[in-house]
Structures are given as structure tokens and as C-alpha cells.
Backbone bond lengths (Angstrom), bond angles and torsions (degrees), N, CA, C in turn:
res aa  C-N    CA-C-N  psi(-1)  N-CA   C-N-CA  omega(-1)  CA-C   N-CA-C  phi
1 Q - - - 1.446 - - 1.524 110.65 -
2 V 1.298 115.48 139.17 1.460 122.25 176.69 1.521 107.70 -130.91
3 Q 1.315 116.32 127.87 1.455 121.11 173.92 1.520 108.77 -108.52
4 L 1.329 116.25 137.11 1.458 122.05 -173.43 1.520 110.26 -123.42
5 V 1.321 116.37 134.59 1.459 121.72 179.43 1.528 108.63 -132.51
6 E 1.335 115.04 119.18 1.459 120.62 179.79 1.526 110.87 -90.13
7 S 1.326 115.10 154.60 1.460 121.36 174.06 1.531 108.05 -154.25
8 G 1.329 115.39 168.22 1.453 120.33 174.90 1.520 115.57 102.76
9 G 1.325 116.85 -3.75 1.452 119.08 177.83 1.520 111.42 -70.39
10 G 1.329 115.65 170.46 1.453 119.70 178.87 1.512 110.98 166.31
11 V 1.327 114.76 -164.49 1.455 121.76 179.59 1.523 108.31 -108.65
12 V 1.311 116.59 131.55 1.460 121.50 -178.53 1.523 108.67 -142.78
13 Q 1.306 116.23 150.91 1.461 119.86 177.27 1.528 110.30 -78.57
14 A 1.307 115.11 154.88 1.463 120.49 176.79 1.527 109.79 -55.12
15 G 1.326 114.83 137.10 1.454 120.90 -176.10 1.509 114.17 92.56
16 G 1.323 115.99 -11.88 1.452 120.62 -178.85 1.514 113.25 -83.39
17 S 1.338 115.63 -174.11 1.456 122.07 -176.38 1.524 110.81 -132.64
18 L 1.314 114.51 153.21 1.462 122.87 171.84 1.514 107.65 -144.51
19 R 1.325 116.25 151.66 1.462 120.73 171.20 1.515 108.96 -121.82
20 L 1.309 115.08 119.32 1.458 121.43 175.98 1.521 109.39 -91.33
21 S 1.325 114.58 146.07 1.465 121.28 175.22 1.516 108.93 -123.55
22 C 1.302 115.36 150.19 1.462 121.90 176.31 1.525 106.63 -134.81
23 A 1.329 115.58 109.06 1.457 121.14 -179.36 1.514 109.98 -93.91
24 A 1.318 116.42 131.81 1.458 121.68 -177.78 1.512 110.83 -111.66
25 S 1.324 115.21 141.20 1.448 120.29 172.73 1.516 108.83 -96.21
26 G 1.314 117.40 164.76 1.463 119.75 179.34 1.505 110.57 97.30
27 R 1.308 116.13 150.19 1.457 120.56 -175.19 1.518 113.32 -92.85
28 T 1.357 116.47 7.94 1.460 119.05 -178.92 1.522 112.24 -110.69
29 F 1.315 117.05 20.94 1.461 120.85 -177.18 1.519 110.97 -54.48
30 A 1.322 116.69 -41.37 1.463 120.74 -175.55 1.528 112.55 -66.91
31 A 1.328 117.97 -10.74 1.461 121.37 179.96 1.519 112.39 -86.97
32 Y 1.323 117.90 -6.61 1.455 121.95 -173.74 1.518 112.37 -110.46
33 S 1.320 115.20 140.28 1.453 120.35 162.84 1.524 107.11 -75.85
34 M 1.318 116.19 148.98 1.457 120.39 -176.98 1.517 110.10 -123.27
35 G 1.317 114.91 145.07 1.459 119.50 179.34 1.514 111.54 -133.84
36 W 1.319 114.64 157.54 1.461 122.06 170.41 1.528 108.13 -117.55
37 F 1.318 115.30 135.27 1.456 123.10 176.03 1.521 108.00 -127.73
38 R 1.321 116.17 163.32 1.461 119.65 176.09 1.517 109.81 -142.75
39 Q 1.324 113.91 154.46 1.459 120.13 178.24 1.510 109.27 -141.29
40 A 1.318 115.74 119.68 1.454 122.28 177.08 1.527 108.79 -92.51
41 P 1.325 117.78 157.03 1.471 120.44 -180.00 1.523 111.30 -56.08
42 G 1.318 115.90 130.95 1.447 121.23 177.75 1.511 115.34 75.66
43 K 1.324 116.84 5.62 1.464 120.43 -179.10 1.521 110.21 -121.74
44 E 1.326 115.30 162.17 1.448 120.21 177.70 1.527 109.59 -77.75
45 R 1.326 113.87 156.27 1.455 119.08 175.04 1.528 109.26 -63.49
46 E 1.337 115.54 140.48 1.451 118.90 179.75 1.524 111.05 -131.55
47 F 1.311 114.04 148.66 1.463 122.15 178.17 1.528 109.79 -69.21
48 V 1.342 115.57 141.20 1.456 120.94 176.90 1.533 110.89 -114.67
49 A 1.346 115.95 -55.81 1.462 119.71 -176.69 1.521 109.52 -162.05
50 A 1.338 116.22 158.68 1.461 121.37 176.69 1.521 109.22 -147.46
51 I 1.339 115.00 156.80 1.463 120.87 -177.45 1.518 108.87 -142.69
52 T 1.343 116.89 143.45 1.459 121.57 -178.93 1.525 112.21 -72.90
53 W 1.355 114.41 174.63 1.454 120.79 -179.75 1.524 112.59 -53.23
54 T 1.336 115.65 -42.50 1.462 119.84 -175.80 1.518 113.19 -90.84
55 G 1.316 116.49 -10.75 1.457 120.08 -174.23 1.510 113.61 84.22
56 G 1.322 116.41 7.33 1.450 119.42 -174.67 1.509 115.46 -81.92
57 S 1.324 117.09 -11.45 1.467 120.72 -179.43 1.520 109.53 -143.69
58 T 1.314 115.85 147.43 1.459 120.69 -177.51 1.527 110.56 -140.43
59 Y 1.319 114.83 157.91 1.465 123.25 169.67 1.516 107.71 -125.93
60 Y 1.336 116.01 147.12 1.453 121.35 175.01 1.523 109.97 -134.96
61 A 1.326 115.32 147.87 1.458 119.57 168.56 1.525 108.48 -69.74
62 D 1.318 116.21 147.60 1.465 119.80 -179.46 1.524 111.80 -58.61
63 S 1.323 116.25 -32.09 1.464 120.59 -175.36 1.525 113.08 -69.24
64 V 1.337 117.63 -17.74 1.468 120.12 -177.68 1.525 112.67 -118.61
65 K 1.319 116.96 -6.40 1.460 120.76 -177.11 1.530 110.23 -58.91
66 G 1.328 115.71 131.64 1.457 120.87 -178.33 1.515 114.21 89.02
67 R 1.326 116.62 -13.90 1.474 120.29 178.85 1.532 112.40 -113.77
68 F 1.324 117.12 -34.43 1.464 122.42 -178.05 1.522 109.66 -107.97
69 T 1.337 115.40 148.52 1.457 121.20 176.28 1.518 109.69 -135.03
70 I 1.321 116.65 125.56 1.449 121.55 175.84 1.514 108.43 -98.35
71 S 1.329 116.19 141.01 1.460 121.54 177.52 1.522 108.66 -150.55
72 R 1.325 116.10 168.68 1.463 119.05 179.34 1.514 109.67 -146.53
73 D 1.325 114.45 154.25 1.457 122.80 174.78 1.519 106.32 -128.33
74 N 1.329 116.90 99.66 1.466 120.04 -175.95 1.520 111.81 -67.72
75 G 1.325 117.51 -24.63 1.453 120.07 176.56 1.518 112.68 -68.20
76 K 1.336 115.78 -25.96 1.471 121.35 178.97 1.515 111.95 -106.25
77 N 1.335 117.30 4.50 1.474 121.04 -178.76 1.523 111.52 51.98
78 T 1.310 116.92 44.49 1.454 120.96 -174.30 1.525 110.99 -137.07
79 V 1.318 114.80 140.23 1.454 121.44 172.04 1.522 107.58 -117.45
80 Y 1.332 116.28 145.84 1.454 121.96 -175.02 1.526 110.64 -122.21
81 L 1.324 114.54 155.92 1.455 120.81 170.22 1.523 107.05 -134.06
82 Q 1.320 115.98 104.91 1.452 121.61 175.29 1.518 108.57 -85.39
83 M 1.324 115.81 122.27 1.458 121.23 -175.96 1.518 109.04 -118.07
84 N 1.314 116.12 115.61 1.463 122.68 179.19 1.520 110.36 -115.33
85 S 1.317 115.52 164.32 1.475 121.55 178.47 1.520 111.26 49.14
86 L 1.306 115.81 48.21 1.462 120.70 -174.90 1.522 111.43 -65.41
87 K 1.324 114.47 146.96 1.463 122.56 -178.99 1.523 108.91 -122.05
88 P 1.326 117.76 155.88 1.478 118.96 177.36 1.525 112.54 -54.64
89 E 1.309 117.38 -33.00 1.468 119.78 -179.77 1.525 113.20 -71.86
90 D 1.330 118.01 -5.53 1.470 120.97 173.39 1.526 111.69 -83.25
91 T 1.318 117.29 -6.19 1.458 121.21 179.20 1.522 110.70 -61.15
92 A 1.336 116.05 124.86 1.464 121.55 -176.61 1.519 109.29 -178.61
93 V 1.313 115.47 171.33 1.458 121.69 166.18 1.528 106.88 -88.82
94 Y 1.320 115.34 125.02 1.463 121.31 -178.17 1.530 108.90 -103.47
95 S 1.321 115.10 130.50 1.460 121.13 -179.37 1.513 110.46 -126.19
96 C 1.328 115.58 143.34 1.456 119.03 173.16 1.531 108.61 -100.73
97 A 1.319 114.94 158.58 1.457 120.29 -177.22 1.520 109.69 -150.83
98 A 1.325 115.68 157.07 1.463 121.73 -177.26 1.524 110.43 -123.71
99 T 1.335 115.68 140.88 1.457 121.70 178.58 1.513 109.99 -143.64
100 G 1.334 115.75 151.03 1.453 120.64 176.05 1.514 112.48 -88.52
101 K 1.317 118.56 8.86 1.458 123.27 -174.81 1.510 111.38 -111.48
102 W 1.328 115.25 167.94 1.452 121.64 172.83 1.524 107.95 -147.48
103 G 1.294 115.43 170.01 1.443 122.70 -176.32 1.516 109.55 108.53
104 A 1.329 115.65 -175.56 1.465 120.40 -176.30 1.525 112.02 -59.12
105 R 1.320 117.24 -23.38 1.455 121.02 -179.42 1.522 113.15 -61.35
106 V 1.319 118.55 -20.36 1.468 119.11 -176.97 1.523 111.55 -72.15
107 R 1.333 117.64 -2.28 1.463 120.85 171.37 1.526 111.23 -77.72
108 L 1.325 116.88 -10.14 1.461 121.83 -176.70 1.519 110.99 -101.90
109 G 1.316 116.33 126.02 1.448 120.71 -179.32 1.517 113.04 -60.08
110 A 1.324 116.86 -30.94 1.460 121.11 -178.30 1.528 112.72 -64.35
111 E 1.333 117.66 -16.59 1.464 120.87 -178.05 1.529 112.62 -84.04
112 Y 1.327 117.27 -3.98 1.455 120.94 -175.16 1.520 111.17 -97.97
113 D 1.336 114.57 143.74 1.460 121.22 -175.64 1.518 112.89 -96.70
114 Y 1.311 117.39 -30.83 1.463 121.37 -174.39 1.528 109.68 -132.96
115 W 1.332 114.88 142.86 1.466 121.70 -177.28 1.516 110.62 -133.43
116 G 1.334 115.25 147.21 1.446 120.44 169.75 1.518 110.56 -87.67
117 Q 1.322 115.94 178.21 1.464 121.86 -177.01 1.519 112.53 -81.07
118 G 1.320 116.57 -23.95 1.453 120.07 178.51 1.513 112.98 102.59
119 T 1.328 115.17 156.39 1.459 122.13 176.60 1.528 108.22 -137.20
120 Q 1.331 115.98 138.09 1.454 120.79 -174.70 1.534 110.88 -82.12
121 V 1.318 115.28 132.43 1.464 122.50 172.14 1.513 107.64 -119.82
122 T 1.324 116.39 123.82 1.454 121.55 178.84 1.529 109.10 -123.46
123 V 1.325 116.07 124.10 1.456 121.78 -179.19 1.525 107.58 -112.60
124 S 1.321 116.01 117.18 1.458 120.67 -178.70 1.520 109.92 -93.01
125 S 1.326 114.18 148.34 1.479 119.37 -178.21 1.516 111.45 -91.13
């Protein structure tokens, strides 16, 4: 079992930055690939970024590539999402998730076993 708790959301002006954190409980955190997803009001959940167990490989959605960076610290059981050059269209609830899989499939929410509650990010224009 893995429990996930996100933090770091808030309100920021366009062009600004935020860093989200996702703290995991359990001693098997390092065995999971981690992903970030987001869901805006009235829209479907969408993939944002994912990182392997070791942090050696990552995937990004095209919409955030070059602006967002996913990283992890297995010693702290935490995964991060650094978000720069934020745009109003980045406004959403951001959730982290854990999966025992890797490959292109980690872009799919259905491949994840554990989810956090989410944290709201609002980007004002």
C-alpha cells in the first residue's frame, strides 16, 4: 500500500512558478514509477509527467515540455513537479499517482494503482 499526499498548489500569475510535492508513505516508494496528472473543470483528466523508479527516465506531455520538470527523492519518499512559465490553461487540480509499470503506458491514468487527493493550481492572466 502507498498513500500519497500532494502539496504546493496555490494561485500564481501567468509567467510565474510553483513547485508541487507528493509525499508517499510506505517503505516501497522506490519500487514505483510516479506520475502527475491534472484535471480542469469540465475536462477529462490528462497526463502531465512521469518518472521511473530511479529517476533516470521521464515522460512529459507536449503541452508542458520545456516548462515543467518532474523529479524524485527516494530518500524522502517524495516526487516533485517544478512548474515554470505557467499559463492560465495550466489551471487544474494536480494529482500524483504511483504505478509498478513503465513505458509509454504510464501516460494512461488506468495504469496507476494509487492516487493522491490532488492540489489546486490556479494561474491568473
